[in-house]
N, CA and C atoms as a LAMMPS dump frame, in Angstrom:
ITEM: TIMESTEP
0
ITEM: NUMBER OF ATOMS
195
ITEM: BOX BOUNDS ff ff ff
-5.0000000000000000e+02 5.0000000000000000e+02
-5.0000000000000000e+02 5.0000000000000000e+02
-5.0000000000000000e+02 5.0000000000000000e+02
ITEM: ATOMS id mol type element x y z
1 1 1 N -8.681 4.374 10.434
2 1 2 C -7.936 4.019 11.028
3 1 3 C -7.203 5.308 10.804
4 2 1 N -7.249 6.222 12.453
5 2 2 C -6.644 7.791 12.699
6 2 3 C -6.032 7.372 14.024
7 3 1 N -4.53 7.256 14.012
8 3 2 C -4.086 7.581 15.417
9 3 3 C -2.085 8.335 14.912
10 4 1 N -1.762 8.538 15.987
11 4 2 C -0.372 9.245 15.601
12 4 3 C 0.305 8.763 14.396
13 5 1 N 0.744 7.844 14.466
14 5 2 C 1.427 7.538 13.358
15 5 3 C 1.681 7.785 12.274
16 6 1 N -0.469 7.721 11.465
17 6 2 C -0.557 7.854 10.095
18 6 3 C -1.093 8.78 10.334
19 7 1 N -1.549 10.165 11.265
20 7 2 C -1.968 11.325 10.845
21 7 3 C -0.835 12.776 10.612
22 8 1 N 0.31 12.785 11.006
23 8 2 C 1.302 13.215 11.392
24 8 3 C 2.091 13.726 10.019
25 9 1 N 2.584 12.049 8.76
26 9 2 C 3.173 12.022 7.656
27 9 3 C 2.24 11.262 6.803
28 10 1 N 3.172 11.929 5.644
29 10 2 C 2.784 11.085 4.203
30 10 3 C 3.479 9.456 4.923
31 11 1 N 2.254 8.696 3.686
32 11 2 C 2.719 7.283 3.778
33 11 3 C 3.976 7.292 3.085
34 12 1 N 4.764 6.679 3.016
35 12 2 C 6.063 5.973 3.367
36 12 3 C 6.127 4.463 2.335
37 13 1 N 4.64 3.878 2.324
38 13 2 C 4.917 3.338 1.052
39 13 3 C 3.265 2.956 0.171
40 14 1 N 3.184 2.456 -1.108
41 14 2 C 1.733 2.404 -1.545
42 14 3 C 1.332 1.003 -1.639
43 15 1 N -0.163 0.243 -1.3
44 15 2 C 0.327 -1.292 -1.303
45 15 3 C -1.042 -1.463 -3.111
46 16 1 N -0.406 -2.1 -3.293
47 16 2 C -0.891 -2.545 -4.646
48 16 3 C -1.856 -3.936 -4.494
49 17 1 N -2.857 -3.57 -4.905
50 17 2 C -3.023 -5.452 -5.607
51 17 3 C -2.63 -5.914 -7.255
52 18 1 N -2.202 -6.831 -7.361
53 18 2 C -1.754 -7.079 -8.754
54 18 3 C -2.088 -8.621 -9.37
55 19 1 N -2.952 -7.961 -10.253
56 19 2 C -3.551 -9.241 -10.988
57 19 3 C -2.889 -9.674 -12.645
58 20 1 N -2.686 -10.821 -12.623
59 20 2 C -2.15 -11.074 -13.521
60 20 3 C -3.248 -11.164 -14.645
61 21 1 N -3.305 -11.249 -15.816
62 21 2 C -4.3 -11.374 -16.774
63 21 3 C -3.553 -12.681 -17.851
64 22 1 N -4.952 -13.547 -18.383
65 22 2 C -4.331 -14.607 -19.264
66 22 3 C -3.194 -14.163 -20.873
67 23 1 N -3.176 -12.745 -21.135
68 23 2 C -1.532 -11.803 -21.838
69 23 3 C -0.706 -12.084 -21.048
70 24 1 N -0.109 -12.087 -19.761
71 24 2 C 0.647 -12.289 -19.197
72 24 3 C 0.897 -10.52 -18.603
73 25 1 N 0.018 -9.727 -19.264
74 25 2 C 0.228 -8.118 -18.651
75 25 3 C -0.681 -8.52 -16.995
76 26 1 N -0.221 -6.882 -15.652
77 26 2 C -0.159 -7.125 -14.646
78 26 3 C -1.017 -5.906 -14.719
79 27 1 N -2.008 -5.975 -13.838
80 27 2 C -3.153 -4.533 -13.476
81 27 3 C -2.603 -4.606 -11.988
82 28 1 N -2.361 -3.354 -11.685
83 28 2 C -2.122 -2.731 -10.367
84 28 3 C -3.224 -1.788 -10.074
85 29 1 N -3.34 -2.015 -8.637
86 29 2 C -5.263 -1.198 -8.714
87 29 3 C -4.089 -0.794 -6.809
88 30 1 N -4.198 0.608 -6.71
89 30 2 C -3.884 0.992 -5.229
90 30 3 C -5.404 0.86 -4.492
91 31 1 N -4.9 0.081 -3.619
92 31 2 C -5.416 -0.53 -2.353
93 31 3 C -5.097 -0.039 -0.878
94 32 1 N -4.163 0.677 -0.585
95 32 2 C -4.451 1.211 0.24
96 32 3 C -2.89 2.08 0.736
97 33 1 N -2.715 2.233 2.05
98 33 2 C -1.303 2.783 2.493
99 33 3 C -0.487 2.766 3.393
100 34 1 N 0.917 2.713 3.4
101 34 2 C 1.668 2.217 4.618
102 34 3 C 2.531 3.366 5.204
103 35 1 N 2.451 3.068 6.409
104 35 2 C 3.736 4.457 6.987
105 35 3 C 4.449 3.641 8.36
106 36 1 N 5.342 3.476 7.887
107 36 2 C 6.282 3.643 9.038
108 36 3 C 6.426 3.235 10.705
109 37 1 N 6.784 2.318 11.216
110 37 2 C 6.45 2.443 12.834
111 37 3 C 7.371 3.834 13.065
112 38 1 N 6.74 4.435 14.424
113 38 2 C 7.465 5.606 15.169
114 38 3 C 8.77 4.923 15.992
115 39 1 N 8.858 3.483 16.271
116 39 2 C 9.799 3.044 16.431
117 39 3 C 10.69 2.294 15.587
118 40 1 N 10.376 2.612 14.89
119 40 2 C 11.28 1.997 13.637
120 40 3 C 11.192 0.307 13.296
121 41 1 N 10.142 -0.089 14.213
122 41 2 C 10.303 -1.599 14.144
123 41 3 C 9.03 -1.984 13.208
124 42 1 N 8.665 -2.152 11.913
125 42 2 C 6.895 -2.111 11.254
126 42 3 C 6.754 -1.34 10.463
127 43 1 N 5.181 -1.566 10.724
128 43 2 C 4.403 -0.805 9.595
129 43 3 C 3.437 -0.625 9.402
130 44 1 N 2.572 0.248 9.26
131 44 2 C 0.792 0.303 9.848
132 44 3 C 0.266 0.379 8.457
133 45 1 N -0.135 -0.808 8.182
134 45 2 C -0.92 -0.848 6.889
135 45 3 C -2.83 -0.441 7.268
136 46 1 N -2.63 0.579 6.311
137 46 2 C -4.152 1.077 5.72
138 46 3 C -4.97 0.501 4.473
139 47 1 N -5.788 -0.573 4.631
140 47 2 C -6.684 -0.955 3.657
141 47 3 C -7.75 -0.421 3.419
142 48 1 N -7.729 -0.057 1.975
143 48 2 C -9.141 0.635 2.127
144 48 3 C -10.027 0.025 0.902
145 49 1 N -9.139 -1.172 0.509
146 49 2 C -10.283 -2.924 -0.038
147 49 3 C -9.063 -3.573 -0.306
148 50 1 N -9.811 -4.829 -0.013
149 50 2 C -9.336 -6.281 0.633
150 50 3 C -9.504 -6.911 -1.271
151 51 1 N -8.567 -7.676 -1.313
152 51 2 C -8.328 -8.287 -2.559
153 51 3 C -8.56 -9.939 -2.462
154 52 1 N -9.793 -10.478 -2.887
155 52 2 C -9.958 -11.341 -3.429
156 52 3 C -8.936 -12.359 -4.527
157 53 1 N -8.092 -11.79 -4.93
158 53 2 C -7.471 -12.845 -5.381
159 53 3 C -6.03 -12.306 -6.027
160 54 1 N -5.265 -12.496 -6.497
161 54 2 C -3.692 -11.371 -7.177
162 54 3 C -3.365 -12.018 -5.428
163 55 1 N -2.445 -10.563 -5.88
164 55 2 C -1.153 -10.682 -4.712
165 55 3 C -0.865 -8.874 -4.465
166 56 1 N -0.667 -8.634 -3.431
167 56 2 C -0.615 -7.548 -2.475
168 56 3 C 0.769 -6.637 -3.021
169 57 1 N 1.598 -5.795 -3.392
170 57 2 C 2.945 -5.384 -3.569
171 57 3 C 2.841 -4.225 -2.733
172 58 1 N 4.144 -3.947 -1.743
173 58 2 C 4.071 -2.215 -1.33
174 58 3 C 5.022 -1.34 -2.259
175 59 1 N 4.999 -0.561 -2.326
176 59 2 C 5.896 0.336 -3.056
177 59 3 C 6.519 1.053 -2.482
178 60 1 N 7.348 1.476 -2.781
179 60 2 C 7.704 3.153 -1.948
180 60 3 C 7.279 4.177 -2.231
181 61 1 N 6.583 4.624 -1.732
182 61 2 C 5.458 5.759 -2.399
183 61 3 C 6.441 6.632 -2.727
184 62 1 N 6.018 7.343 -4.316
185 62 2 C 6.956 8.421 -4.201
186 62 3 C 5.902 9.506 -5.418
187 63 1 N 5.945 10.8 -5.307
188 63 2 C 5.548 11.881 -5.76
189 63 3 C 4.54 11.769 -6.984
190 64 1 N 3.804 12.354 -7.531
191 64 2 C 3.156 12.046 -8.65
192 64 3 C 3.419 13.445 -9.805
193 65 1 N 4.137 12.72 -10.797
194 65 2 C 4.454 13.509 -12.25
195 65 3 C 3.783 14.325 -12.34
């Protein structure tokens, strides 16, 4: 999926699959990216993997340290 709104700028958010294990620890797996729509009304979500369980969390994209 490449269009004008995703090819011109960096993602505003990163999509993660979050799964909790029995020990209460959460595992975060990056599954995609999100861009704000040019009109400011919503987001475009590009998913690289579809989770079968857990939950999807969108976090503000940050620079890697």
